[in-house]
N, C-alpha and C positions, 0 to 999 in steps of 0.2 A: 243466958248466952250474951256475950258482949258484941257490940257492933264491929263491923270490919271497916278500917279506915279507907278513905278514898286514896287512890294512887294518882300520881301525876299522869295526865293524859285521859283520865276518866271524865273530868269535867271540862277539859279544854279540847280544842281542835287545832293544836299546834304541830300536828304531824308533818306538815309541809316544811316548817322551819327545821324540825328534827331530821327530816329526810335529807335536806340540803347539807346540814352539818355532817350527818352520817355518810353522805355521798362523798364529801371531801375526805373524810377519814378513810373510807373504803377505797377510794382512788389511790391512796398512799399506803395501802395495807402492806405492801412488800418493802416499803421505804418510809416507815412512819415519821411523821413530823416530829422533830425534837421538841419544839414548843408549839403547841396548838392552843391558841387562845379561845377555847371553846365558849366560855361564858361571855367574853367580849363579843364574839361573833353572834352568839344567841341574842344578846341585847341589841346589837347593831341591826339584826334582822327584824326583831320585834319593833324597834323604833322606826325602821324603814317601812315596815308594813303599816304601822299606825299613820305614817305620812301618806302612803299610797291610798289607804282606805279612808283616812280622815277621822277615824275613830278606832276603837278597840274591838269592834264586832267580830273581827277575824279570829279572836280568841275562842269564840264559841261557834262561829259559822265556818271556819276553815278558810282556805286560800284557793282561789280559782286558777285556771291555767295562765292567764295573762299576769296575774299577780305573782305566781310562782316563777315565771320567767324573769320578771323584774327583780325579784329577790335573789335569784340565781346570779344575775349580773352583779348585783350589789355584793354578794358573797365573793365572787371572783375579784372584784375591786378590793375588797377587804384583804383577801389573801395576797394580792399583788403588793399591797402596802406592807404586808408582813414578809415579802420576799419570796413568795411561792406563786408560781405561774400555773394557772388552770385555764382550760377552755371549755366552752359549752358546745355540744354537738347535738344535732337531731339524731335519733336512732338510725335513720337511713344512711347517715354519713359515717357511722362507726365501723362497719364491716364492708367487705367487698360484696357480700351477698345482701340482697334487699331485705328490709324489715317487713315481714308479712303481718299486716294489721288484722286480717280476718281471723277471728278466733277459731273458725272451722279448719284452718290450715295447720293442724296440730303438728305434723312432722316438721314442716319448715319453721314454725314458731319455736318448737323445742330446740332445733339445731341452732337457730339464731340466738336464743337465750343462752344456750350452752356455750357457744363461741364467745358471746359478749361477756359472760361471767368469767371466762378464762383470761380476759385481757387484764394484766396485773396493774395497769395504771389508769383504769377507767372504772366508773361507777354508773350503772344504769338506774335512773330514777323511775320508779314504777307508779303508774296511776291505777290504783285498785278500786274497782267499782263492782259491788254486789248489791242485791236488793236490800241488804241490811247494813252496808258499810261503804263509805267513801274514804279512802286512805291513801297517803303518800308513803312510799317505802323505797328500799334499795335492794336490788338484785344481788344475791350472794352465790347462787348456783341453781342447778336443775336436778330434780329427782323424779324421774318418770314424767307425769303430767302436772307436777307441782313445782312451783318456783320457790327456792329457798330464799329467805329474807335476812337482811341486816337491818333490823327493824327497831324503831324507838318504842313500840308498844309491846315488845316481847313476842310478836308473832314469829313463828319459825318458818311457815310456808303458806302458800295460797295456790289454789287451782290456777293453772296457766290461763284457762279460759276467762278468768275473772279480772285479768289485768292487761295493760298495754305499757310498752316502753314509752316514756314521755320525753325524757331528756337524758343526755349523757354528760357527765363531768369527767374531764380527762386532764392529766398533767400535760402541760405544754412542753414542746421539745421532744416528744416521743414519737416514734414512727407508727403509722397505722397498722392495724392487724393484718 
């Protein structure tokens, strides 16, 4: 039997950078960017993260909340220089209804995630935490008690109770939901 090759993402912890890139793509899903310099954005974020951390340990250790926010701001600046305007919002600022943080509030959380995923010019960055995984991803929809993902690691869904909305990327100049 021959060995199975490692895939990207199996040895690194760059899901935060991928979640940011995928968030911008997802926020423009109904009006795709004609030119999306994905590789340049990726390299810009890797370089920025190396400056923030002072080394490359983030490649294996991942990115924390503060670092993620700094990278998100850098990605917005990158897009602004490319002529695309995005803004960063807290989850509570996205909808008229408050974001229910408590995992036990299933009905309110399901409705919030459903409404947020239906906004065509926004992408919700998810902080996924389970006993076996810490991961950044992008909300794509809701199916019962599972959140559907636009994910860099090929994950299709996750239990709603295992995740929190962390940050929202939204195209500028659009009206609130």
